[in-house]
C-alpha positions in Angstrom: -13.5 -3.4 -26.0 -10.9 -6.2 -25.8 -7.2 -5.8 -26.0 -4.1 -7.8 -24.9 -3.0 -4.5 -23.2 -5.6 -2.5 -21.3 -5.7 0.9 -22.9 -7.1 2.6 -19.7 -4.3 1.4 -17.5 -1.8 2.6 -20.2 -3.5 6.0 -20.5 -3.5 6.4 -16.7 0.2 5.7 -16.3 1.6 7.6 -19.2 1.1 11.2 -17.8 2.5 9.9 -14.5 5.7 8.1 -15.5 5.9 8.7 -19.3 5.3 6.6 -22.3 8.6 4.7 -22.3 8.5 3.6 -18.7 4.8 2.7 -19.1 5.6 0.5 -22.0 8.5 -1.1 -20.1 6.2 -1.8 -17.1 3.5 -3.4 -19.3 6.1 -5.7 -20.8 7.5 -6.6 -17.4 4.5 -7.3 -15.1 1.8 -10.0 -15.3 -1.5 -8.9 -17.0 -4.6 -9.7 -14.9 -7.3 -11.4 -17.1 -9.9 -9.2 -15.6 -8.3 -6.3 -17.5 -8.8 -8.0 -20.9 -11.9 -6.0 -21.5 -12.1 -2.2 -21.1 -14.5 0.6 -21.9 -13.3 3.9 -23.5 -13.6 6.8 -21.2 -14.6 4.9 -18.0 -12.1 3.4 -15.6 -13.0 0.4 -13.3 -11.7 0.0 -9.8 -9.6 -3.0 -11.0 -7.9 -0.8 -13.7 -7.2 1.9 -11.2 -5.9 -0.7 -8.7 -3.6 -2.1 -11.3 -2.3 1.3 -12.4 -1.5 2.1 -8.7 0.3 -1.2 -8.2 2.3 -0.7 -11.4 3.3 2.9 -10.4 4.4 1.7 -6.9 6.4 -1.2 -8.4 8.2 1.3 -10.6 8.9 3.5 -7.7 10.3 0.6 -5.7 12.7 -0.3 -8.6 13.8 3.4 -8.6 14.8 3.0 -5.0 16.2 -0.5 -5.1 19.2 -1.1 -7.4 19.2 -4.8 -6.5 15.6 -5.1 -7.5 16.2 -3.2 -10.7 19.2 -5.4 -11.6 17.2 -8.6 -11.0 14.3 -7.3 -13.1 16.6 -6.5 -16.0 18.1 -10.0 -15.8 14.7 -11.6 -15.9 13.7 -9.5 -19.0 17.0 -10.2 -20.7 16.2 -13.9 -20.3 12.8 -13.5 -21.9 10.8 -13.7 -18.7 8.7 -11.3 -16.6 7.6 -10.5 -13.1 4.5 -11.9 -11.4 3.8 -9.0 -9.0 2.6 -10.9 -5.9 2.4 -8.1 -3.2 3.8 -4.8 -2.0 4.4 -4.1 1.7 4.2 -0.8 3.6 4.6 0.2 7.2 2.4 2.5 9.3 2.1 3.7 12.9 -1.1 3.3 14.9 -0.7 6.4 17.0 -3.1 9.3 17.8 -0.3 11.9 17.5 0.2 11.6 13.7 -0.5 15.1 12.6 -3.1 15.4 9.9 -2.6 11.8 8.8 -5.1 9.2 10.0 -3.4 6.7 12.4 -2.0 3.5 11.0 -3.7 1.4 8.5 -6.7 3.7 8.5 -4.8 6.1 6.2 -4.7 3.4 3.6 -8.0 1.6 4.1 -9.7 4.7 2.8 -7.7 4.2 -0.4 -7.7 0.4 -0.7 -11.4 -0.3 -0.1 -12.7 2.0 -2.9 -10.2 0.3 -5.2 -11.7 -3.1 -4.5 -9.3 -4.5 -1.9 -10.5 -6.2 1.3 -8.7 -7.6 4.3 -7.6 -11.1 3.6 -5.9 -12.0 6.8 -4.5 -10.7 10.1 -1.0 -11.5 11.2 0.3 -10.7 14.7 4.0 -9.6 14.5 4.5 -9.5 18.2 8.3 -9.8 18.2 8.3 -6.5 16.3 5.5 -4.8 18.3 3.4 -4.7 15.1 0.3 -6.2 13.4 0.1 -7.0 9.7 -2.9 -7.3 7.5 -3.1 -8.5 3.9 -5.5 -6.8 1.5 -6.5 -8.8 -1.6 -8.5 -7.5 -4.6 -12.1 -8.8 -4.8 -12.1 -8.8 -8.6 -8.8 -10.7 -9.2 -7.2 -11.8 -5.9 -4.7 -14.1 -7.5 -3.6 -11.7 -10.3 -3.8 -8.1 -8.9 -0.9 -7.7 -6.4 -2.0 -7.8 -2.7 -1.0 -5.1 -0.1 0.6 -6.2 3.1 0.0 -3.3 5.5 1.7 -3.4 8.9 0.9 -1.2 11.9 3.5 -0.5 14.6 2.1 -0.1 18.2 4.2 2.5 20.1 2.4 1.8 23.3 4.3 -1.5 23.5 7.6 0.5 23.8 9.1 2.9 26.3 7.9 6.4 27.2 11.0 7.9 25.5 10.3 5.9 22.4 6.7 7.1 22.3 7.8 10.7 22.6 10.2 10.2 19.7 7.4 8.7 17.6 5.3 11.8 18.3 8.1 14.1 17.5 8.7 12.4 14.1 5.2 11.7 12.8 3.4 14.5 14.5 4.3 16.7 11.6 2.5 14.4 9.1 0.5 16.0 6.3 -2.6 14.3 4.8 -1.8 13.6 1.1 -5.5 13.2 0.1 -7.2 16.3 -1.2 -10.9 16.9 -0.8 -11.3 16.2 -4.5 -9.5 12.9 -4.2 -11.6 11.9 -1.2 -14.8 12.6 -3.2 -13.5 10.5 -6.2 -12.7 7.6 -3.9 -16.2 7.8 -2.4 -17.7 7.8 -5.9 -15.4 4.9 -6.9 -16.5 2.9 -3.9 -20.2 3.6 -4.6 -20.1 2.9 -8.4 -17.1 0.8 -9.0 -16.0 3.1 -11.9 -14.9 6.6 -12.5 -14.8 8.9 -15.6 -11.2 8.7 -17.0 -10.6 12.4 -16.3 -11.4 11.9 -12.6 -9.2 8.8 -12.5 -6.4 10.8 -14.1 -6.6 13.3 -11.3 -6.9 10.7 -8.6 -4.0 8.4 -9.5 -1.1 10.7 -8.7 -2.7 11.7 -5.4 -3.0 8.1 -4.2 0.4 7.2 -5.5 1.8 10.1 -3.5 0.2 8.7 -0.3 2.8 5.9 -0.4 5.6 8.1 0.7 6.9 10.0 3.7 4.4 12.5 4.9 6.3 13.9 7.9 9.2 16.4 8.1 12.9 15.5 8.1 13.4 13.6 11.4 15.6 14.8 14.2 18.8 12.7 14.5 18.3 12.4 18.3 14.8 11.0 17.8 16.0 8.6 15.2 18.7 7.3 17.6 16.0 6.6 20.3 13.8 4.8 17.8 16.6 2.7 16.5 17.5 1.5 20.0 14.1 -0.2 20.4 12.7 -0.7 16.9 14.6 -0.8 13.6 11.1 -0.9 11.9 10.1 2.5 13.5 13.5 3.9 12.6 12.9 2.8 9.0 9.5 4.6 9.0 11.2 7.7 10.3 13.3 8.0 7.1 11.1 6.2 4.5 7.5 6.8 5.8 4.8 4.8 4.0 6.8 4.0 0.9 6.8 0.4 -0.3 9.1 -1.4 2.1 9.4 -4.2 -0.5 7.8 -5.5 -3.7 7.6 -9.2 -4.4 8.0 -11.4 -7.5 6.1 -14.7 -7.3 8.4 -17.4 -8.7 8.1 -21.1 -9.3 11.0 -22.2 -7.1 12.3 -19.7 -4.6 14.9 -22.2 -3.3 16.5 -22.5 -6.8 16.3 -18.7 -7.3 17.9 -18.1 -4.0 20.9 -20.3 -4.9 21.2 -18.6 -8.3 21.2 -15.1 -6.9 23.7 -16.0 -4.2 26.0 -17.4 -7.0 25.8 -14.0 -8.7 27.0 -12.4 -5.5 23.7 -10.7 -4.8 23.0 -9.8 -1.1 20.5 -12.5 -0.4 18.9 -13.5 2.9 20.9 -16.6 4.1 17.8 -18.8 4.5 14.4 -19.1 2.9 11.5 -18.5 5.2 9.0 -21.4 5.3 5.4 -21.0 6.5 4.0 -23.3 9.2 1.5 -24.5 6.6 4.4 -25.6 4.4 2.7 -23.8 1.5 4.4 -20.4 1.3 8.1 -19.8 1.0 9.9 -16.4 0.9 13.3 -14.9 0.7 14.7 -11.5 -0.2 17.7 -9.3 -0.9 19.0 -7.2 2.0 17.8 -3.7 1.9 19.5 -1.3 -0.4 21.4 1.5 1.4 20.1 5.1 0.8 21.3 8.5 2.0 18.7 10.4 4.0 18.7 13.8 5.7 18.5 14.4 9.5 18.0 17.5 11.5 20.5 18.3 14.3 19.7 20.0 17.6 21.0 23.4 16.2 18.6 23.1 13.2 21.3 22.2 10.7 20.9 19.2 8.3 23.2 16.2 7.9 23.0 13.1 5.7 23.4 9.5 6.8 23.4 6.1 5.2 20.4 4.1 6.3 18.5 1.0 5.1 16.0 1.7 2.3 13.7 -0.7 0.6 14.3 -4.2 -0.8 13.1 -6.8 -3.3 11.5 -10.0 -2.2 10.6 -13.4 -3.8 7.8 -15.8 -2.9 6.6 -19.3 -4.0 3.0 -20.1 -3.3 1.8 -23.7 -3.5 -1.5 -24.5 -5.3 -4.3 -27.0 -4.6 -7.0 -28.3 -6.8 -10.4 -27.2 -5.5 -13.0 -29.9 -6.0 -15.9 -27.4 -5.8 -14.7 -25.0 -8.4 -12.8 -27.5 -10.4 -9.9 -25.1 -10.5 -6.4 -24.8 -9.2 -6.3 -22.3 -6.3 -3.2 -20.4 -5.2 -2.6 -20.2 -1.5 -2.7 -16.4 -1.0 -2.1 -16.4 2.7 0.9 -15.0 4.5 2.7 -16.3 7.6 3.6 -14.2 10.7 6.9 -16.0 11.2 7.9 -15.5 7.5 7.0 -11.8 7.7 9.0 -11.2 10.8 12.0 -13.0 9.2 11.6 -10.9 6.0 11.4 -7.7 8.0 14.9 -8.3 9.3 16.2 -7.3 5.8 16.0 -3.7 6.9 16.8 -4.3 10.6 20.1 -6.0 10.0 21.6 -2.9 8.3 20.2 -0.2 10.5 23.0 2.1 11.6 
């Protein structure tokens, strides 16, 4: 069937976030052309990928008042959001409880959904490696995932022990049923809608903190050497940021600064001269910490943030089409990551 709004995506989201929020998301985010056709009762990998992205975008807005205010401004002006990518942080460390180390915990979700690695970016100043995952069926229209791995072996022995203390309690969010459905989706490219209904909340739940409340002393050790690992200690694998692709990020930056929004001072420019990024500073959130005596205290820490990107296009002579530069830039990424580091305290 054909529809301007994919009924399968709508049906997947409604039990998860409600009819009102689903309708608002569908009116806010870009609609990939690959979803113009759909089949009743059968969900494609692209439909499930889009539903996941939309749910995670909604979750990011719930945790980022600045991102929410920006989105409301855009909608009030009659516009929308072109969801370019979401970013998450992982830790490549063997002592991660029941959770597979690092990116492996998410590769087992992203691959069956139709994503593939679209670039590797060394983030050496941060002791991390980033990889972009683009969707095979609609790389330009279904939001990419930027998955970074932190490498504790590049830090001190005390730091490594604190990492083990924090993430060693991690649980695996994927149930045996979810693992089976992901395998079937990877094999067939589709799932019955009842199976997809069961799978979506499980994979959405994977983008969260899987470990226990961190010990305040461990957090202090982590913060001394890596603001990024300290952020993971409180936020886990939640979206670090979501990104709107805009026509002119320089003009947007000036407009948002004029509104008094907490914008990054300078726009990041890729070495290629084709990708430009800026962001709000991270929203501050209250998180719990465990003290040595077992009691719980709360502290203000950096949460997630909202980003903006402009990607240049070139005309491809072979395909006779305009192609968007979907690459990232290690320098840009390390600059953007400072949006959480600068407020860590």
